[in-house]
C-alpha positions, -999 to +999 in steps of 0.1 A: +494-368-389+465-343-387+429-353-382+412-361-415+375-359-423+362-380-452+332-364-469+325-395-489+312-414-459+286-439-470+250-437-459+241-468-440+204-469-433+204-432-424+227-403-420+263-412-412+272-413-375+300-390-365+330-408-349+362-394-336+387-422-341+424-422-332+444-447-354+477-460-341+492-472-374+525-469-393+509-478-427+489-451-444+473-477-467+462-499-438+448-468-420+427-459-450+414-494-452+402-491-416+385-457-423+369-471-455+355-501-434+340-476-409+325-455-436+309-486-452+295-494-417+276-461-416+301-439-397+315-405-406+350-407-390+370-378-380+404-393-377+441-388-368+468-413-374+498-415-350+527-439-349+548-428-320+543-423-282+549-386-285+523-379-312+498-401-294+502-382-262+497-350-280+466-363-297+451-375-264+459-341-249+441-321-276+410-342-284+384-363-267+383-395-288+354-420-292+375-449-304+411-461-307+423-486-333+459-497-328+482-519-349+497-546-328+534-541-337+552-511-353+589-503-355+587-475-329+555-482-311+530-510-302+493-515-292+503-524-257+524-493-253+494-472-266+471-490-242+494-481-213+492-444-223+454-446-222+453-463-188+477-437-173+453-410-183+424-428-167+405-428-200+377-453-207+378-456-245+370-485-267+404-499-276+405-524-304+437-540-317+440-544-355+468-566-367+478-585-398+490-614-376+488-620-339+492-651-318+463-662-297+484-661-265+494-625-273+458-615-280+447-630-247+474-610-228+463-578-246+427-584-236+438-590-200+458-557-201+427-538-210+421-541-247+384-546-256+388-567-287+411-576-316+404-578-353+426-593-380+433-570-410+424-597-433+389-599-417+378-563-415+341-573-418+343-579-381+355-543-374+322-524-376+302-549-354+331-548-328+332-510-329+294-507-325+294-532-296+322-515-278+307-480-283+275-493-268+293-508-238+314-476-234+281-456-233+267-480-207+299-477-186+297-439-189+261-439-178+270-463-149+299-440-138+276-410-139+250-429-119+276-440-094+289-404-092+254-391-086+248-418-060+281-409-043+272-372-043+238-380-030+253-401-002+277-374+007+249-348+007+228-372+028+257-377+053+262-339+055+224-335+062+225-363+087+255-348+105+238-314+105+205-329+117+224-348+144+242-317+155+208-298+155+193-327+176+222-326+200+218-289+204+180-292+208+185-320+234+210-299+252+186-270+252+158-292+263+179-307+291+188-272+303+151-262+302+142-293+322+169-286+347+157-250+349+121-261+353+132-286+380+151-258+398+121-235+396+097-262+408+120-268+438+121-231+445+083-230+442+079-258+467+104-242+491+085-209+488+052-227+494+067-245+525+080-212+539+047-195+533+027-222+549+051-222+579+048-184+581+010-186+581+012-212+609+034-190+630+012-160+623-019-180+634-001-191+665+018-160+675-005-132+663-041-143+658-038-169+686-025-144+711-052-119+702-079-145+705-065-154+739-067-118+750-102-115+736-112-147+755-098-133+788-117-101+783-149-119+775-144-141+806-141-110+827-171-094+811-191-126+816-181-128+853-193-091+858-225-097+840-232-129+859-224-113+892-248-084+885-273-110+871-275-090+839-298-104+812-269-104+787-248-128+808-262-158+789-254-142+755-219-134+767-214-170+777-224-181+742-199-157+727-172-169+750-179-206+740-177-196+703-144-178+709-130-209+726-140-230+695-123-205+672-092-207+694-090-245+693-095-245+655-069-218+651-045-238+672-051-269+651-045-249+619-014-233+632+000-267+642-009-282+608+008-253+589+039-249+610+047-286+617+058-295+582+091-312+589+090-350+584+104-369+613+124-398+600+131-411+565+112-444+567+081-438+545+057-463+562+066-448+596+060-412+586+028-420+568+016-439+599+024-408+619+004-387+595-027-410+599-024-407+637-022-369+635-053-368+613-072-388+638-061-366+667-065-332+650-097-337+630-113-366+650-118-385+618-111-422+611-079-425+591-067-460+581-032-468+571-019-500+556+013-511+539+019-542+518+050-556+501+087-549+506+091-511+508+126-500+497+147-475+514+142-441+497+162-409+496+152-384+523+140-359+496+118-386+480+103-396+514+096-359+522+078-353+489+056-384+492+047-375+527+037-340+517+017-353+488-002-375+511-006-346+536-020-323+509-044-351+497-057-357+532-061-319+538-080-314+506-103-344+514-112-329+548-114-292+538-129-294+503-144-328+501-159-328+536-147-364+540-158-384+570-132-411+565-098-412+550-074-441+541-038-442+532-024-472+513+012-480+504+023-510+484+051-524+463+038-532+428+065-549+408+089-521+398+066-493+412+059-480+447+023-469+448+008-446+474-030-440+474-051-417+495-088-425+494-117-405+510-155-408+511-162-371+506-176-352+476-169-369+443-140-355+424-148-333+394-122-336+366-131-302+354-118-288+387-082-296+375-086-268+349-090-242+377-053-242+385-059-248+422-026-242+439-028-273+460-032-296+430-004-279+412+020-282+441+012-319+444+021-323+407+053-303+412+062-326+441+056-357+420+077-343+391+107-335+413+110-372+423+101-387+389+067-400+400+033-398+383+002-383+400-034-392+392-066-378+408-098-396+400-133-400+414-139-430+436-166-455+429-198-442+445-183-412+462-151-396+472-117-393+455-086-415+449-052-398+448-026-421+433+011-414+433+033-440+415+071-439+419+093-462+396+119-481+416+149-500+404+153-537+407+172-549+437+166-517+456+178-519+492+150-524+517+150-516+554+125-542+565+096-562+553+062-546+557+038-573+548+002-572+557+006-546+584-024-523+590-033-495+613-070-487+615-090-463+636 
């Protein structure tokens, strides 16, 4: 049967509500009773009556329905068969069984199968309330499905964004790691260049300037001897110049040895630092204390070398720039850190000096970075400077021997 529109729909507290209803019924009279009940309830039904599986499939194919009313039993069709067609198509439509007679057990089975309600034909007053209720619940289910679908799409979009952000972070981390590796390589190259340059300066001082000063000193000795032999009045002045040249030669020799003797002898940090303190006392005639406390772990040779050269640079700066009269080197194990400090009593440290990009301070920082250590330079209480280099060490690090309470003082 074709869809019918009844223009005589009753007004029920307002304009009639349109309703697309598919009626599965083999009785035209019973179908009209159902439509009349809907009209009295305030609906304006657009309807189609079907009574076979084929006609129902065609109706479901052509139209989107709001409601299905199905007779329980017909000669060629049934409500349960109609319900199965709806379920196969995945439709969520209010499905109400309308029957002249139905057993309670059969009605319960139909509800379990997916029917939403059942109404007896002799009690059609229940039809409109049942239809209104099921339409509301269908609307709620539709809204819930839309909400769930939007939530699912949002979750998928979020997962895509998270995956993209994760990929971006991985790429950024990879780039950062490459930059850090490149920086580490450049720092090592800079340190190597600095070492070679200092060594070259030391060799130049010894081989070039030292030899020329030696020649000049010999010439002055000869000149002084001639002047003294002739009792020339300038003999005394020549002797003063000769003494000054000898002082310059000794100082140049000390500088040459300091610049060229950069290799650390041994890999035991307390030993090489103790040797540094001894060299300072010999070369500069300054008191240089050294003490070590705690269990000092065995360190890689590269780490020992960098710590030694940081201490060497700190001592050199204290003597040359700070005009220190006394220097102390301390080494101790502090829980999971190895702390080396170089203290002097020279000029107070000026934090603003760090902004001047002094090469010595930069190289010290580079050295600390290459071994994963931190470097702090601060003014000492009263006067002087404290250079602190802290190196994280792992628990259970292998140690070579216990260095507890040992001290070497001038």
